Each structure stands twice: as structure tokens, then as C-alpha cells.
PQR file of N, CA, C, O and H, with PARSE charges and radii, in Angstrom:
ATOM      1  N   MET A   1      41.958  64.804  23.782 -0.4000 1.5000
ATOM      2  CA  MET A   1      42.810  63.958  23.833 -0.0000 2.0000
ATOM      3  C   MET A   1      43.651  64.826  25.171  0.5500 1.7000
ATOM      4  O   MET A   1      43.744  66.020  25.458 -0.5500 1.4000
ATOM      5  N   LEU A   2      44.212  63.488  25.821 -0.4000 1.5000
ATOM      6  CA  LEU A   2      44.966  63.945  27.370 -0.0000 2.0000
ATOM      7  C   LEU A   2      46.834  64.282  26.719  0.5500 1.7000
ATOM      8  O   LEU A   2      47.553  63.859  25.814 -0.5500 1.4000
ATOM      9  H   LEU A   2      44.137  62.518  25.589  0.4000 1.0000
ATOM     10  N   LYS A   3      46.919  65.186  27.742 -0.4000 1.5000
ATOM     11  CA  LYS A   3      48.127  65.965  27.705 -0.0000 2.0000
ATOM     12  C   LYS A   3      49.363  64.773  27.308  0.5500 1.7000
ATOM     13  O   LYS A   3      50.331  64.675  26.553 -0.5500 1.4000
ATOM     14  H   LYS A   3      46.335  65.529  28.478  0.4000 1.0000
ATOM     15  N   THR A   4      48.699  64.026  28.260 -0.4000 1.5000
ATOM     16  CA  THR A   4      50.516  63.075  27.866 -0.0000 2.0000
ATOM     17  C   THR A   4      50.227  62.010  26.458  0.5500 1.7000
ATOM     18  O   THR A   4      51.037  61.346  25.811 -0.5500 1.4000
ATOM     19  H   THR A   4      47.913  64.105  28.873  0.4000 1.0000
ATOM     20  N   GLU A   5      48.912  62.146  26.320 -0.4000 1.5000
ATOM     21  CA  GLU A   5      48.633  61.234  24.959 -0.0000 2.0000
ATOM     22  C   GLU A   5      49.335  62.067  23.125  0.5500 1.7000
ATOM     23  O   GLU A   5      49.756  61.603  22.065 -0.5500 1.4000
ATOM     24  H   GLU A   5      48.254  62.685  26.845  0.4000 1.0000
ATOM     25  N   LEU A   6      49.122  63.270  23.620 -0.4000 1.5000
ATOM     26  CA  LEU A   6      49.173  64.319  23.147 -0.0000 2.0000
ATOM     27  C   LEU A   6      51.187  64.148  23.083  0.5500 1.7000
ATOM     28  O   LEU A   6      51.849  63.559  22.229 -0.5500 1.4000
ATOM     29  H   LEU A   6      48.779  63.647  24.480  0.4000 1.0000
ATOM     30  N   LEU A   7      51.657  64.874  24.264 -0.4000 1.5000
ATOM     31  CA  LEU A   7      52.952  64.317  24.600 -0.0000 2.0000
ATOM     32  C   LEU A   7      53.916  63.099  23.780  0.5500 1.7000
ATOM     33  O   LEU A   7      54.822  63.001  22.952 -0.5500 1.4000
ATOM     34  H   LEU A   7      51.119  65.353  24.957  0.4000 1.0000
ATOM     35  N   GLU A   8      53.150  62.388  24.526 -0.4000 1.5000
ATOM     36  CA  GLU A   8      53.570  60.743  23.572 -0.0000 2.0000
ATOM     37  C   GLU A   8      53.402  60.806  21.470  0.5500 1.7000
ATOM     38  O   GLU A   8      54.270  60.847  20.598 -0.5500 1.4000
ATOM     39  H   GLU A   8      52.414  62.468  25.199  0.4000 1.0000
ATOM     40  N   ILE A   9      52.469  60.794  21.427 -0.4000 1.5000
ATOM     41  CA  ILE A   9      52.817  60.685  20.170 -0.0000 2.0000
ATOM     42  C   ILE A   9      53.735  62.011  19.499  0.5500 1.7000
ATOM     43  O   ILE A   9      54.205  61.797  18.381 -0.5500 1.4000
ATOM     44  H   ILE A   9      51.764  60.761  22.136  0.4000 1.0000
ATOM     45  N   ILE A  10      53.960  63.127  20.020 -0.4000 1.5000
ATOM     46  CA  ILE A  10      55.684  64.504  19.649 -0.0000 2.0000
ATOM     47  C   ILE A  10      56.953  63.311  20.111  0.5500 1.7000
ATOM     48  O   ILE A  10      58.130  63.316  19.752 -0.5500 1.4000
ATOM     49  H   ILE A  10      53.578  63.301  20.927  0.4000 1.0000
ATOM     50  N   ALA A  11      56.580  62.790  20.594 -0.4000 1.5000
ATOM     51  CA  ALA A  11      57.491  62.232  20.801 -0.0000 2.0000
ATOM     52  C   ALA A  11      58.075  60.832  20.156  0.5500 1.7000
ATOM     53  O   ALA A  11      59.236  60.504  19.914 -0.5500 1.4000
ATOM     54  H   ALA A  11      55.624  62.787  20.886  0.4000 1.0000
ATOM     55  N   ASN A  12      57.051  60.256  20.003 -0.4000 1.5000
ATOM     56  CA  ASN A  12      57.694  58.977  18.874 -0.0000 2.0000
ATOM     57  C   ASN A  12      57.231  59.742  17.629  0.5500 1.7000
ATOM     58  O   ASN A  12      56.541  58.958  16.977 -0.5500 1.4000
ATOM     59  H   ASN A  12      56.107  60.523  20.200  0.4000 1.0000
ATOM     60  N   GLY A  13      57.303  60.842  17.058 -0.4000 1.5000
ATOM     61  CA  GLY A  13      58.211  61.671  15.901 -0.0000 2.0000
ATOM     62  C   GLY A  13      57.289  61.686  14.748  0.5500 1.7000
ATOM     63  O   GLY A  13      56.258  61.019  14.831 -0.5500 1.4000
ATOM     64  H   GLY A  13      57.864  61.479  17.588  0.4000 1.0000
ATOM     65  N   GLU A  14      57.589  62.505  13.472 -0.4000 1.5000
ATOM     66  CA  GLU A  14      56.740  61.954  12.155 -0.0000 2.0000
ATOM     67  C   GLU A  14      56.915  60.770  11.320  0.5500 1.7000
ATOM     68  O   GLU A  14      57.815  60.039  10.905 -0.5500 1.4000
ATOM     69  H   GLU A  14      58.427  63.047  13.404  0.4000 1.0000
ATOM     70  N   ASN A  15      55.327  60.948  11.246 -0.4000 1.5000
ATOM     71  CA  ASN A  15      55.726  59.745  10.407 -0.0000 2.0000
ATOM     72  C   ASN A  15      54.272  59.355   9.072  0.5500 1.7000
ATOM     73  O   ASN A  15      53.471  60.277   8.919 -0.5500 1.4000
ATOM     74  H   ASN A  15      54.597  61.542  11.583  0.4000 1.0000
ATOM     75  N   SER A  16      54.138  58.620   8.593 -0.4000 1.5000
ATOM     76  CA  SER A  16      52.833  58.957   7.330 -0.0000 2.0000
ATOM     77  C   SER A  16      51.435  59.559   7.580  0.5500 1.7000
ATOM     78  O   SER A  16      50.572  60.168   6.947 -0.5500 1.4000
ATOM     79  H   SER A  16      54.788  57.871   8.718  0.4000 1.0000
ATOM     80  N   GLY A  17      51.734  58.890   9.325 -0.4000 1.5000
ATOM     81  CA  GLY A  17      49.868  59.452   9.954 -0.0000 2.0000
ATOM     82  C   GLY A  17      50.052  60.957  10.778  0.5500 1.7000
ATOM     83  O   GLY A  17      49.008  61.576  10.984 -0.5500 1.4000
ATOM     84  H   GLY A  17      52.435  58.395   9.839  0.4000 1.0000
ATOM     85  N   VAL A  18      51.290  61.537  11.233 -0.4000 1.5000
ATOM     86  CA  VAL A  18      51.363  62.247  11.750 -0.0000 2.0000
ATOM     87  C   VAL A  18      52.370  63.598  11.334  0.5500 1.7000
ATOM     88  O   VAL A  18      53.545  63.432  11.661 -0.5500 1.4000
ATOM     89  H   VAL A  18      52.138  61.034  11.066  0.4000 1.0000
ATOM     90  N   GLU A  19      52.091  64.761  10.733 -0.4000 1.5000
ATOM     91  CA  GLU A  19      52.855  65.630  10.735 -0.0000 2.0000
ATOM     92  C   GLU A  19      53.603  66.692  11.996  0.5500 1.7000
ATOM     93  O   GLU A  19      53.035  66.764  13.085 -0.5500 1.4000
ATOM     94  H   GLU A  19      51.136  64.897  10.467  0.4000 1.0000
ATOM     95  N   PHE A  20      54.857  67.461  11.754 -0.4000 1.5000
ATOM     96  CA  PHE A  20      54.434  68.345  13.139 -0.0000 2.0000
ATOM     97  C   PHE A  20      54.487  69.335  11.823  0.5500 1.7000
ATOM     98  O   PHE A  20      55.103  69.306  10.758 -0.5500 1.4000
ATOM     99  H   PHE A  20      55.319  67.402  10.868  0.4000 1.0000
ATOM    100  N   LYS A  21      53.463  70.288  12.475 -0.4000 1.5000
ATOM    101  CA  LYS A  21      54.181  72.535  11.504 -0.0000 2.0000
ATOM    102  C   LYS A  21      54.499  73.060  12.632  0.5500 1.7000
ATOM    103  O   LYS A  21      54.156  73.093  13.814 -0.5500 1.4000
ATOM    104  H   LYS A  21      52.963  70.311  13.340  0.4000 1.0000
ATOM    105  N   ARG A  22      55.680  73.684  11.511 -0.4000 1.5000
ATOM    106  CA  ARG A  22      55.911  75.618  12.426 -0.0000 2.0000
ATOM    107  C   ARG A  22      54.988  76.151  12.909  0.5500 1.7000
ATOM    108  O   ARG A  22      54.065  75.414  12.564 -0.5500 1.4000
ATOM    109  H   ARG A  22      55.959  73.658  10.551  0.4000 1.0000
ATOM    110  N   ASP A  23      54.379  77.289  13.740 -0.4000 1.5000
ATOM    111  CA  ASP A  23      53.531  78.124  13.805 -0.0000 2.0000
ATOM    112  C   ASP A  23      53.405  79.115  12.836  0.5500 1.7000
ATOM    113  O   ASP A  23      52.490  79.888  13.120 -0.5500 1.4000
ATOM    114  H   ASP A  23      55.129  77.888  14.020  0.4000 1.0000
ATOM    115  N   ASP A  24      54.063  79.422  11.648 -0.4000 1.5000
ATOM    116  CA  ASP A  24      54.580  80.235  10.510 -0.0000 2.0000
ATOM    117  C   ASP A  24      54.379  79.954   9.274  0.5500 1.7000
ATOM    118  O   ASP A  24      54.749  80.526   8.250 -0.5500 1.4000
ATOM    119  H   ASP A  24      54.806  78.794  11.418  0.4000 1.0000
ATOM    120  N   ILE A  25      53.491  78.618   9.519 -0.4000 1.5000
ATOM    121  CA  ILE A  25      53.226  78.022   8.173 -0.0000 2.0000
ATOM    122  C   ILE A  25      52.090  78.843   7.289  0.5500 1.7000
ATOM    123  O   ILE A  25      51.355  79.647   7.863 -0.5500 1.4000
ATOM    124  H   ILE A  25      53.190  78.153  10.352  0.4000 1.0000
ATOM    125  N   ARG A  26      51.986  78.612   5.916 -0.4000 1.5000
ATOM    126  CA  ARG A  26      51.574  79.808   5.260 -0.0000 2.0000
ATOM    127  C   ARG A  26      50.004  78.855   5.509  0.5500 1.7000
ATOM    128  O   ARG A  26      50.052  77.792   6.128 -0.5500 1.4000
ATOM    129  H   ARG A  26      52.583  77.959   5.450  0.4000 1.0000
ATOM    130  N   PRO A  27      48.314  79.537   4.798 -0.5600 1.5000
ATOM    131  CA  PRO A  27      47.654  78.167   4.801  0.2800 2.0000
ATOM    132  C   PRO A  27      47.745  78.259   3.811  0.5500 1.7000
ATOM    133  O   PRO A  27      46.708  78.886   3.593 -0.5500 1.4000
ATOM    134  N   GLU A  28      48.330  78.101   2.592 -0.4000 1.5000
ATOM    135  CA  GLU A  28      47.623  77.405   0.941 -0.0000 2.0000
ATOM    136  C   GLU A  28      48.379  76.270   1.780  0.5500 1.7000
ATOM    137  O   GLU A  28      47.768  75.251   2.102 -0.5500 1.4000
ATOM    138  H   GLU A  28      49.172  77.591   2.769  0.4000 1.0000
ATOM    139  N   GLN A  29      49.778  76.471   2.141 -0.4000 1.5000
ATOM    140  CA  GLN A  29      50.697  75.008   2.600 -0.0000 2.0000
ATOM    141  C   GLN A  29      50.077  74.125   3.302  0.5500 1.7000
ATOM    142  O   GLN A  29      50.183  72.903   3.201 -0.5500 1.4000
ATOM    143  H   GLN A  29      50.275  77.298   1.879  0.4000 1.0000
ATOM    144  N   LEU A  30      49.054  75.060   4.429 -0.4000 1.5000
ATOM    145  CA  LEU A  30      48.996  73.836   5.596 -0.0000 2.0000
ATOM    146  C   LEU A  30      47.487  73.339   4.927  0.5500 1.7000
ATOM    147  O   LEU A  30      46.950  72.350   5.424 -0.5500 1.4000
ATOM    148  H   LEU A  30      48.968  76.053   4.512  0.4000 1.0000
ATOM    149  N   ALA A  31      46.846  74.033   3.823 -0.4000 1.5000
ATOM    150  CA  ALA A  31      45.766  73.692   3.196 -0.0000 2.0000
ATOM    151  C   ALA A  31      46.378  72.343   2.217  0.5500 1.7000
ATOM    152  O   ALA A  31      45.638  71.377   2.400 -0.5500 1.4000
ATOM    153  H   ALA A  31      47.283  74.837   3.419  0.4000 1.0000
ATOM    154  N   LYS A  32      47.299  72.077   1.422 -0.4000 1.5000
ATOM    155  CA  LYS A  32      47.972  71.019   0.585 -0.0000 2.0000
ATOM    156  C   LYS A  32      49.022  69.660   1.436  0.5500 1.7000
ATOM    157  O   LYS A  32      49.644  68.759   0.874 -0.5500 1.4000
ATOM    158  H   LYS A  32      47.901  72.862   1.273  0.4000 1.0000
ATOM    159  N   GLU A  33      48.914  69.943   2.933 -0.4000 1.5000
ATOM    160  CA  GLU A  33      49.165  68.956   4.040 -0.0000 2.0000
ATOM    161  C   GLU A  33      47.777  67.669   4.614  0.5500 1.7000
ATOM    162  O   GLU A  33      47.626  66.475   4.873 -0.5500 1.4000
ATOM    163  H   GLU A  33      48.408  70.675   3.390  0.4000 1.0000
ATOM    164  N   ILE A  34      46.939  69.142   4.541 -0.4000 1.5000
ATOM    165  CA  ILE A  34      45.606  68.924   5.194 -0.0000 2.0000
ATOM    166  C   ILE A  34      44.874  67.518   3.965  0.5500 1.7000
ATOM    167  O   ILE A  34      44.916  66.328   4.278 -0.5500 1.4000
ATOM    168  H   ILE A  34      47.062  70.112   4.331  0.4000 1.0000
ATOM    169  N   VAL A  35      44.494  67.832   3.126 -0.4000 1.5000
ATOM    170  CA  VAL A  35      43.982  66.989   1.441 -0.0000 2.0000
ATOM    171  C   VAL A  35      45.560  65.664   1.463  0.5500 1.7000
ATOM    172  O   VAL A  35      45.361  64.449   1.462 -0.5500 1.4000
ATOM    173  H   VAL A  35      44.460  68.799   2.872  0.4000 1.0000
ATOM    174  N   ALA A  36      46.562  66.104   1.475 -0.4000 1.5000
ATOM    175  CA  ALA A  36      47.744  64.724   1.160 -0.0000 2.0000
ATOM    176  C   ALA A  36      47.255  64.028   2.013  0.5500 1.7000
ATOM    177  O   ALA A  36      46.888  62.942   1.566 -0.5500 1.4000
ATOM    178  H   ALA A  36      46.723  67.091   1.476  0.4000 1.0000
ATOM    179  N   LEU A  37      46.977  64.258   3.696 -0.4000 1.5000
ATOM    180  CA  LEU A  37      46.884  63.454   4.499 -0.0000 2.0000
ATOM    181  C   LEU A  37      45.510  62.564   4.626  0.5500 1.7000
ATOM    182  O   LEU A  37      45.325  61.395   4.964 -0.5500 1.4000
ATOM    183  H   LEU A  37      47.275  65.141   4.060  0.4000 1.0000
ATOM    184  N   VAL A  38      44.634  63.605   4.216 -0.4000 1.5000
ATOM    185  CA  VAL A  38      43.472  63.048   4.038 -0.0000 2.0000
ATOM    186  C   VAL A  38      42.991  61.726   2.522  0.5500 1.7000
ATOM    187  O   VAL A  38      42.283  60.731   2.368 -0.5500 1.4000
ATOM    188  H   VAL A  38      44.784  64.555   3.942  0.4000 1.0000
ATOM    189  N   ASN A  39      43.813  62.482   1.826 -0.4000 1.5000
ATOM    190  CA  ASN A  39      43.847  61.074   0.374 -0.0000 2.0000
ATOM    191  C   ASN A  39      44.872  59.678   0.424  0.5500 1.7000
ATOM    192  O   ASN A  39      45.092  58.825  -0.436 -0.5500 1.4000
ATOM    193  H   ASN A  39      44.387  63.290   1.951  0.4000 1.0000
ATOM    194  N   PHE A  40      45.384  59.842   1.806 -0.4000 1.5000
ATOM    195  CA  PHE A  40      46.412  58.810   1.745 -0.0000 2.0000
ATOM    196  C   PHE A  40      45.386  58.648   2.616  0.5500 1.7000
ATOM    197  O   PHE A  40      44.381  59.165   2.128 -0.5500 1.4000
ATOM    198  H   PHE A  40      45.206  60.535   2.504  0.4000 1.0000
ATOM    199  N   GLN A  41      45.073  57.956   4.160 -0.4000 1.5000
ATOM    200  CA  GLN A  41      44.427  57.234   5.150 -0.0000 2.0000
ATOM    201  C   GLN A  41      44.302  58.316   6.610  0.5500 1.7000
ATOM    202  O   GLN A  41      44.200  57.786   7.716 -0.5500 1.4000
ATOM    203  H   GLN A  41      45.890  57.536   4.557  0.4000 1.0000
ATOM    204  N   GLY A  42      44.327  60.247   6.438 -0.4000 1.5000
ATOM    205  CA  GLY A  42      44.105  60.122   7.259 -0.0000 2.0000
ATOM    206  C   GLY A  42      45.247  60.480   8.462  0.5500 1.7000
ATOM    207  O   GLY A  42      46.253  60.107   7.858 -0.5500 1.4000
ATOM    208  H   GLY A  42      44.410  60.678   5.539  0.4000 1.0000
ATOM    209  N   GLY A  43      45.559  60.786   9.291 -0.4000 1.5000
ATOM    210  CA  GLY A  43      46.261  60.820  10.412 -0.0000 2.0000
ATOM    211  C   GLY A  43      46.025  62.735  11.137  0.5500 1.7000
ATOM    212  O   GLY A  43      45.002  63.412  11.243 -0.5500 1.4000
ATOM    213  H   GLY A  43      44.741  61.088   9.781  0.4000 1.0000
ATOM    214  N   GLN A  44      47.532  63.052  11.505 -0.4000 1.5000
ATOM    215  CA  GLN A  44      47.219  64.011  12.394 -0.0000 2.0000
ATOM    216  C   GLN A  44      48.894  65.319  11.711  0.5500 1.7000
ATOM    217  O   GLN A  44      49.961  65.156  11.119 -0.5500 1.4000
ATOM    218  H   GLN A  44      48.362  62.502  11.419  0.4000 1.0000
ATOM    219  N   ILE A  45      48.091  66.506  12.326 -0.4000 1.5000
ATOM    220  CA  ILE A  45      48.620  67.249  11.854 -0.0000 2.0000
ATOM    221  C   ILE A  45      49.217  68.619  13.297  0.5500 1.7000
ATOM    222  O   ILE A  45      48.457  69.492  13.716 -0.5500 1.4000
ATOM    223  H   ILE A  45      47.224  66.639  12.807  0.4000 1.0000
ATOM    224  N   ILE A  46      50.089  68.508  13.585 -0.4000 1.5000
ATOM    225  CA  ILE A  46      50.248  69.235  15.270 -0.0000 2.0000
ATOM    226  C   ILE A  46      51.164  70.437  15.104  0.5500 1.7000
ATOM    227  O   ILE A  46      52.387  70.536  15.203 -0.5500 1.4000
ATOM    228  H   ILE A  46      50.706  67.799  13.244  0.4000 1.0000
ATOM    229  N   LEU A  47      50.054  71.467  14.773 -0.4000 1.5000
ATOM    230  CA  LEU A  47      50.676  72.560  14.899 -0.0000 2.0000
ATOM    231  C   LEU A  47      51.552  72.739  15.987  0.5500 1.7000
ATOM    232  O   LEU A  47      51.298  72.129  17.025 -0.5500 1.4000
ATOM    233  H   LEU A  47      49.061  71.386  14.692  0.4000 1.0000
ATOM    234  N   GLY A  48      52.915  73.750  15.904 -0.4000 1.5000
ATOM    235  CA  GLY A  48      53.475  73.958  16.925 -0.0000 2.0000
ATOM    236  C   GLY A  48      54.563  73.445  17.402  0.5500 1.7000
ATOM    237  O   GLY A  48      55.083  73.775  18.468 -0.5500 1.4000
ATOM    238  H   GLY A  48      53.121  74.245  15.060  0.4000 1.0000
ATOM    239  N   VAL A  49      54.859  72.828  16.837 -0.4000 1.5000
ATOM    240  CA  VAL A  49      55.755  71.742  16.863 -0.0000 2.0000
ATOM    241  C   VAL A  49      57.167  71.624  15.756  0.5500 1.7000
ATOM    242  O   VAL A  49      56.713  71.348  14.646 -0.5500 1.4000
ATOM    243  H   VAL A  49      54.437  72.559  15.971  0.4000 1.0000
ATOM    244  N   GLU A  50      58.683  71.741  15.702 -0.4000 1.5000
ATOM    245  CA  GLU A  50      59.011  71.687  14.753 -0.0000 2.0000
ATOM    246  C   GLU A  50      59.359  69.164  14.680  0.5500 1.7000
ATOM    247  O   GLU A  50      58.937  68.127  15.192 -0.5500 1.4000
ATOM    248  H   GLU A  50      59.051  71.966  16.604  0.4000 1.0000
ATOM    249  N   ASP A  51      60.597  69.789  13.426 -0.4000 1.5000
ATOM    250  CA  ASP A  51      60.067  69.019  12.585 -0.0000 2.0000
ATOM    251  C   ASP A  51      60.973  67.895  13.915  0.5500 1.7000
ATOM    252  O   ASP A  51      60.170  67.130  14.448 -0.5500 1.4000
ATOM    253  H   ASP A  51      60.940  70.631  13.010  0.4000 1.0000
ATOM    254  N   ASP A  52      61.971  67.794  14.275 -0.4000 1.5000
ATOM    255  CA  ASP A  52      62.762  67.327  15.854 -0.0000 2.0000
ATOM    256  C   ASP A  52      61.532  67.808  17.076  0.5500 1.7000
ATOM    257  O   ASP A  52      61.728  67.970  18.281 -0.5500 1.4000
ATOM    258  H   ASP A  52      62.623  68.415  13.842  0.4000 1.0000
ATOM    259  N   GLY A  53      60.719  67.907  16.596 -0.4000 1.5000
ATOM    260  CA  GLY A  53      59.498  67.789  18.188 -0.0000 2.0000
ATOM    261  C   GLY A  53      60.111  68.313  18.978  0.5500 1.7000
ATOM    262  O   GLY A  53      59.736  68.009  20.111 -0.5500 1.4000
ATOM    263  H   GLY A  53      60.560  67.776  15.617  0.4000 1.0000
ATOM    264  N   THR A  54      61.179  69.212  18.937 -0.4000 1.5000
ATOM    265  CA  THR A  54      60.238  70.432  19.855 -0.0000 2.0000
ATOM    266  C   THR A  54      59.327  71.203  19.601  0.5500 1.7000
ATOM    267  O   THR A  54      58.792  71.633  18.579 -0.5500 1.4000
ATOM    268  H   THR A  54      61.484  69.459  18.017  0.4000 1.0000
ATOM    269  N   ILE A  55      59.164  71.383  21.146 -0.4000 1.5000
ATOM    270  CA  ILE A  55      57.625  72.486  20.953 -0.0000 2.0000
ATOM    271  C   ILE A  55      58.110  73.831  21.080  0.5500 1.7000
ATOM    272  O   ILE A  55      58.598  74.280  22.117 -0.5500 1.4000
ATOM    273  H   ILE A  55      59.599  71.034  21.976  0.4000 1.0000
ATOM    274  N   SER A  56      57.964  74.478  19.987 -0.4000 1.5000
ATOM    275  CA  SER A  56      57.626  75.974  19.700 -0.0000 2.0000
ATOM    276  C   SER A  56      57.143  76.948  20.351  0.5500 1.7000
ATOM    277  O   SER A  56      57.625  77.960  20.860 -0.5500 1.4000
ATOM    278  H   SER A  56      57.568  74.113  19.144  0.4000 1.0000
ATOM    279  N   GLY A  57      55.055  76.047  20.183 -0.4000 1.5000
ATOM    280  CA  GLY A  57      54.279  76.803  20.612 -0.0000 2.0000
ATOM    281  C   GLY A  57      53.080  77.805  19.247  0.5500 1.7000
ATOM    282  O   GLY A  57      53.295  77.982  18.048 -0.5500 1.4000
ATOM    283  H   GLY A  57      54.664  75.225  19.770  0.4000 1.0000
ATOM    284  N   VAL A  58      52.802  77.910  19.445 -0.4000 1.5000
ATOM    285  CA  VAL A  58      51.059  78.890  18.474 -0.0000 2.0000
ATOM    286  C   VAL A  58      50.872  79.748  19.555  0.5500 1.7000
ATOM    287  O   VAL A  58      50.247  79.535  20.593 -0.5500 1.4000
ATOM    288  H   VAL A  58      52.628  77.767  20.419  0.4000 1.0000
ATOM    289  N   TYR A  59      51.879  81.394  18.970 -0.4000 1.5000
ATOM    290  CA  TYR A  59      51.799  82.845  19.042 -0.0000 2.0000
ATOM    291  C   TYR A  59      50.052  82.998  18.192  0.5500 1.7000
ATOM    292  O   TYR A  59      49.837  82.340  17.174 -0.5500 1.4000
ATOM    293  H   TYR A  59      52.387  81.568  18.126  0.4000 1.0000
ATOM    294  N   VAL A  60      49.280  83.654  18.612 -0.4000 1.5000
ATOM    295  CA  VAL A  60      47.852  83.896  18.399 -0.0000 2.0000
ATOM    296  C   VAL A  60      47.910  85.207  19.009  0.5500 1.7000
ATOM    297  O   VAL A  60      48.099  85.426  20.206 -0.5500 1.4000
ATOM    298  H   VAL A  60      49.454  84.188  19.439  0.4000 1.0000
ATOM    299  N   ASP A  61      47.689  86.272  17.870 -0.4000 1.5000
ATOM    300  CA  ASP A  61      47.063  87.473  17.965 -0.0000 2.0000
ATOM    301  C   ASP A  61      45.931  88.060  18.016  0.5500 1.7000
ATOM    302  O   ASP A  61      45.048  88.082  17.158 -0.5500 1.4000
ATOM    303  H   ASP A  61      47.536  86.094  16.898  0.4000 1.0000
ATOM    304  N   LEU A  62      45.972  88.705  19.379 -0.4000 1.5000
ATOM    305  CA  LEU A  62      45.141  89.026  19.949 -0.0000 2.0000
ATOM    306  C   LEU A  62      44.397  90.261  19.975  0.5500 1.7000
ATOM    307  O   LEU A  62      43.331  90.738  20.364 -0.5500 1.4000
ATOM    308  H   LEU A  62      46.689  88.688  20.075  0.4000 1.0000
ATOM    309  N   MET A  63      45.110  90.454  19.576 -0.4000 1.5000
ATOM    310  CA  MET A  63      44.681  92.313  19.631 -0.0000 2.0000
ATOM    311  C   MET A  63      43.585  92.313  18.202  0.5500 1.7000
ATOM    312  O   MET A  63      43.530  91.733  17.118 -0.5500 1.4000
ATOM    313  H   MET A  63      45.976  90.067  19.260  0.4000 1.0000
ATOM    314  N   LEU A  64      42.791  93.339  18.958 -0.4000 1.5000
ATOM    315  CA  LEU A  64      41.406  93.548  18.436 -0.0000 2.0000
ATOM    316  C   LEU A  64      41.160  95.670  17.832  0.5500 1.7000
ATOM    317  O   LEU A  64      41.390  96.664  18.520 -0.5500 1.4000
ATOM    318  H   LEU A  64      42.836  93.811  19.839  0.4000 1.0000
ATOM    319  N   LYS A  65      40.511  95.583  16.003 -0.4000 1.5000
ATOM    320  CA  LYS A  65      40.593  96.645  15.985 -0.0000 2.0000
ATOM    321  C   LYS A  65      39.551  97.635  16.472  0.5500 1.7000
ATOM    322  O   LYS A  65      38.332  97.484  16.386 -0.5500 1.4000
ATOM    323  H   LYS A  65      40.324  94.775  15.444  0.4000 1.0000
ATOM    324  N   SER A  66      40.490  99.143  17.235 -0.4000 1.5000
ATOM    325  CA  SER A  66      38.704  99.033  17.543 -0.0000 2.0000
ATOM    326  C   SER A  66      38.199 100.315  17.074  0.5500 1.7000
ATOM    327  O   SER A  66      39.021 101.220  16.933 -0.5500 1.4000
ATOM    328  H   SER A  66      41.480  99.266  17.305  0.4000 1.0000
ATOM    329  N   GLY A  67      36.767 100.569  16.767 -0.4000 1.5000
ATOM    330  CA  GLY A  67      36.462 101.584  16.094 -0.0000 2.0000
ATOM    331  C   GLY A  67      35.802 101.011  14.483  0.5500 1.7000
ATOM    332  O   GLY A  67      35.431 101.829  13.642 -0.5500 1.4000
ATOM    333  H   GLY A  67      36.099  99.834  16.882  0.4000 1.0000
TER
END
């Protein structure tokens, strides 16, 4: 998917096939959202986007355990 396509999807907002989720969603809740979309008609979950379409990003902890 191109950046422009992604931004267009975000600009169009959530609907029955597009869900926005914040970065802090619990894995259990994300799993429920995935199952709901699959059971319906499929769709897209976009992480790092607020419900109002604001792009908040995704935080990735790159700390590695040593030794």
C-alpha cells in the first residue's frame, strides 16, 4: 500500500471495514477486533491512529536484554 492510499483511508474515517486503534491497545482487545472483522466481511485495522483520524504513531521498544 502506498502512503497516499493509507492517508486516504485515514481521511475517510472509520467504517464497517476500517478500524483505527491507538498504540496502547491490549493484545486481547486487538484479537477481538480482528475476529470481529473476519467474521463480518474482513477489513483493515490501522494501528497508531486515534478514533478522530489523528495519526499518533506506534511506539516500538527496541531495548534488548543483554547477556
